[in-house]
C-alpha positions, -999 to +999 in steps of 0.1 A: +000+000+000+011+036-006+012+061+022+014+098+020+035+124+039+014+138+067+023+168+089+006+180+120-029+172+108-035+141+085-054+142+053-092+143+056-109+115+036-142+117+019-163+085+014-151+064-015-165+077-048-177+110-034-160+140-051-158+172-031-168+205-046-142+222-069-138+252-046-153+265-015-163+301-011-135+325-004-103+337-022-087+317-049-055+299-040-036+281-067-021+247-057+002+225-077+001+188-071+033+190-051+013+205-022-005+171-018+026+152-006+044+179+012+040+194+046+007+211+054+024+238+074+044+247+043+011+251+024+000+275+051+032+296+050+032+297+012-002+314+013+000+335+045+006+372+037+019+377+072+048+353+065+061+373+036+090+387+057+095+356+078+130+340+078+138+315+051+167+293+042+190+304+014+184+287-019+200+252-019+223+249-049+218+211-049+181+215-052+185+240-080+208+217-098+184+188-095+157+210-110+180+218-139+189+182-144+152+173-144+145+199-170+174+186-192+160+151-188+125+162-199+140+179-229+158+147-239+127+126-236+108+153-256+133+152-284+131+114-285+093+114-286+092+142-312+115+122-335+094+091-331+059+107-334+064+126-366+032+142-377+014+132-345+036+156-325+027+190-314+043+213-288+034+244-269+070+255-268+082+275-298+114+254-300+096+221-300+103+195-274+133+212-258+113+238-239+119+275-237+143+291-261+178+300-250+188+337-249+188+351-284+170+322-300+135+336-299+107+352-278+099+339-244+065+322-242+044+329-211+024+303-192-008+320-204+003+318-240+011+281-237-023+275-221-039+292-251-018+271-274-028+239-255-065+248-259-060+253-297-043+219-301-070+201-281-097+217-302-078+205-333-076+170-319-038+168-319-027+132-311+001+144-288+006+177-270+040+183-254+043+209-226+006+212-220-007+239-197-042+231-185-069+257-177-069+268-141-096+249-123-109+264-091-079+263-067-057+241-088-032+245-117-011+220-135+011+212-165+017+179-182+048+170-201+026+152-226-011+147-233-020+118-256-054+114-272-073+083-261-090+058-285-124+071-274-115+107-276-102+130-248-067+131-234-047+113-207-017+128-190+019+116-191+047+128-167+085+128-173+104+125-140+141+121-132+138+092-107+135+055-109+099+043-112+103+006-115+122-022-098+131-057-111+101-080-109+069-081-128+034-068-130+038-032-142+019-022-172+042-006-197+046+005-233+077+016-251+087+052-246+083+058-284+048+043-282+032+063-254-004+051-259-023+035-230-041+011-252-008-004-262+003-011-226+008-047-216+019-065-184+057-063-181+074-096-169+106-077-160+094-047-141+073-040-110+060-005-100+082+014-075+060+032-050+059+069-060+028+086-044+037+120-057+035+108-093+001+092-088-013+123-071+001+145-099-016+123-125-048+125-105-047+163-104-042+165-141-070+141-147-094+161-126-084+192-145-089+175-178-124+164-166-133+200-156-121+214-189-141+188-209-108+173-223-109+139-206-120+107-222-157+099-218-170+091-183-170+053-188-134+052-202-105+042-180-088+069-159-051+062-165-019+082-166+017+074-176+051+081-162+086+081-179+113+077-154+151+082-152+159+050-172+136+063-200+131+027-212+093+025-209+062+044-200+046+030-168+008+032-169-012+036-137-049+029-132-061+058-112-093+040-101-074+010-086-074+007-048-037+013-042-041+033-010-049+023+026-084+012+030-084+002-007-090+038-017-083+047-053-058+073-063-086+096-074-104+092-040-072+099-021-064+129-043-099+144-039-096+142-001-061+156+000-068+184-023-098+195-003-077+195+028-047+214+014-070+239-003-087+246+031-053+251+047-042+275+020-075+295+021-074+298+059-038+312+056-048+336+028-078+350+048-061+353+082-085+326+096-072+303+124-044+281+110-053+246+101-017+234+102+008+242+129+046+236+127+058+201+135+091+186+126+091+159+099+117+146+074+109+172+048+120+200+072+157+193+063+153+208+029+124+232+033+130+269+028+106+276+057+126+256+082+143+286+099+108+301+106+094+268+119+125+259+139+123+292+157+087+285+166+094+249+177+124+260+198+104+288+214+076+264+225+100+235+232+078+214+209+079+177+214+085+171+176+121+183+181+126+148+196+096+127+184+093+134+147+064+128+124+033+109+135+047+101+170+046+138+180+009+139+171+002+109+193+021+125+222+002+158+218-031+139+219-023+127+254-011+161+266+026+157+261+034+186+238+069+197+249+104+181+251+104+189+289+071+171+294+084+141+276+117+141+296+098+141+328+079+109+321+089+075+335+106+056+306+096+023+321+059+032+322+045+043+288+011+062+291-017+037+285-032+058+258-001+055+235-002+027+209+024-001+212+046-002+193+050+035+184+056+043+147+091+055+155+117+048+183+104+030+213+090+050+242+120+044+264+143+059+238+120+089+232+122+098+269+160+093+269+163+115+237+143+142+254+166+141+285+197+141+263+184+171+244+177+189+276+213+182+287+227+194+254+241+160+245+246+147+210+250+111+221+246+088+251+259+053+256+235+024+259+262+001+274+293+006+296+316-006+268+309-003+231+317-035+212+334-026+179+350-053+157+387-045+152+414-063+132+451-065+125+445-050+090+418-024+086+405-006+056+379+022+056+359+026+024+338+054+011+322+058-023+311+089-041+283+087-067+266+112-089+228+106-084+217+075-104+245+080-130+271+059-113+300+058-087+330+078-098+352+075-068+362+048-044+383+059-015+402+036+008+422+042+040+446+014+050+457+011+086+477-017+102+469-018+140+486-053+142+518-040+127+532-040+092+547-071+075+570-074+045+551-069+013+523-049+029+511-019+009+520+015+024+493+026+049+473+057+040+446+069+017+441+059-019+416+071-044+403+051-074+384+075-096+372+082-131+370+118-142+352+110-174+316+124-170+292+098-159+278+076-172+310+061-187+325+027-193+356+041-175+337+037-142+342+000-146+379+005-150+382+025-117+360+000-098+382-028-111+413-011-099+398-005-064+386-041-061+419-056-073+438-036-046+411-042-020+410-080-026+448-081-025+450-064+009+424-088+023+440-120+008+475-109+020+462-104+055+445-137+058+473-156+042+497-143+068+474-154+097+462-119+105+426-107+109+410-083+084+381-059+086+367-032+063+345-004+075+320+020+060+292+043+073+258+032+062+265+003+039+235+006+017+252+030-008+285+011-010+267-023-013+244-010-040+272+003-062+296-026-056+269-051-067+257-028-096+293-024-108+298-061-108+266-065-129+272-036-153+309-041-160+312-079-159+332-078-191+358-053-178+391-069-167+395-070-129+358-065-121+347-092-097+318-115-103+285-106-086+287-137-064+321-126-051+308-092-042+276-105-025+297-130-005+319-101+007+290-078+017+275-107+038+309-115+055+313-103+091+345-086+081+324-059+063+314-036+092+288-010+090+297+016+117+262+032+112+248+000+126+273+000+155+263+035+164+226+028+160+228-002+183+250+011+211+243+048+212+213+071+215+217+100+191+198+131+201+209+152+170+208+126+143+229+095+133+247+108+102+284+107+101+286+145+101+266+145+133+284+117+151+321+120+141+324+154+159+316+137+192+347+116+186+367+148+180+368+147+142+363+178+120+361+180+082+387+204+067+362+218+041+335+239+059+311+231+030+317+193+031+285+174+024+269+150-001+247+177-017+276+201-022+297+173-036+272+170-065+279+206-075+317+201-071+315+170-094+297+189-121+326+214-122+353+187-118+342+169-150+328+200-169+294+183-170+278+216-181+305+224-207+337+243-205+370+230-191+372+205-162+381+222-129+411+205-114+406+224-081+372+208-077+387+174-083+411+180-055+382+192-033+363+160-039+394+139-031+399+158+001+363+154+010+364+117+004+397+113+023+381+131+053+351+108+052+372+076+055+394+093+082+361+101+100+351+065+102+386+055+114+386+082+142+350+072+151+358+035+157+390+042+175+371+065+198+344+039+204+372+014+212+390+037+236+385+049+272+376+083+259+341+070+250+335+066+288+332+104+290+299+100+272+271+096+298+251+064+299+214+065+290+207+053+325+226+084+339+205+110+322+186+132+346+149+124+352+122+149+361+134+184+367 
């Protein structure tokens, strides 16, 4: 089942099959489909005139870059479809599929002009309409990368997104990208649908707008929509009347309820009525421009969501525990009877301890007197750098020899195995092969000499994914291991995920990411802007992904960032193995009621 993102107040559901009115009385507020899967408080702030001067985060270059990458991806798909469709193709953009003209190429076309052009093409019965802008419908607006005319007349929407929309398996209904007609879809034995609620709700919004405009297929016709994803290999078709949501609700039913709720939130904000959504910390907050405003509000009120995120904070508020202090004063051994068990997040005992740690200003607390960390005579720290879904361009390794060096051992220290050809590239296979050949050699030499061996990373999901994927994609490249060898390694106890060690033996009041935990061990990154999001921007410059000359300084910056990451895991495990960790209070020592 699919589940949506819910903030302080959950979505309000209407009975199945009952469609709410298009718009209630009051001022118009225009909502894109993105509002349906995001935070309700953000919808409020986006429409509250009083929030116009409230603090906001600076624009995130990584988010802006992802938007630019998504636009380039859409343009590529548009060019592909235009070439295949021939006379069936029509576009609202003056330059065809590629979108707005570049500077000096022609006049800019406004949204209103594109909406007029869309209406003209619909009236003419165009088989395909690229870059469609639908008529504003009550409080909603929307655009579709493509509208395709159905066999019974009317149009169905198609989205182009830059994320994966299928997984290996079977059961998805697909058609070829160059054959984007729902009547040509068939069950795919090689792909299953990857859950993407935002795509389904976006298709539902476009479908409702097409219905209101009189542009949808006849009432009895299927209500479907298509999505082209990052791989751009197929169109995945979704039945919007199928019961994919909790309670067997259809996507259209779920959409109608969510839209009515979000529109009410926005209208209350626009009119100065009592707010229907209050601030509450959720995962989305990390990248929300309104976080500085919400954080200040939450800190001022000592809101319980600073510790108990998401749905758990709502459950605590319902029983009268609305602050961190109130949570910290509870008995961790006696959960309130009104709370469900288990809670949707951390167990109740941990929540109380987290509240007490926050009150004490602690980043971490120990669960046990001594932290068990696997150690070995020969140790290698590993960190991989990837560029989105395009591939892994850098494998960094730090070799240390706690058991002492032997003749023939490689020199201890940091090594980088990289490709600086822009991803995707076959040279990625060469760099991975060089890393694995060195890595395998270190391990085999250690074991052959009777020594123990361990390799470390922080949160193994990324490294495991790209090691296995590299073995699969570059099986014909000399030095690349077989998939079975890689899978055997990642399942071996010698491969230690320090994220798992930290999660098991520490309580982390400020997050479990390496950038949050390593400073507790005394480590600091040399680059003040070190971070995964920023590294994406550095990589673009390092390989001249956007044209021009490769920036050697940014390559050095990436190597330094990667070297610091592996040194951070080394420092972290040595700290956990030392007496210095005893300076961290035990969870049982955290102060109780104030």
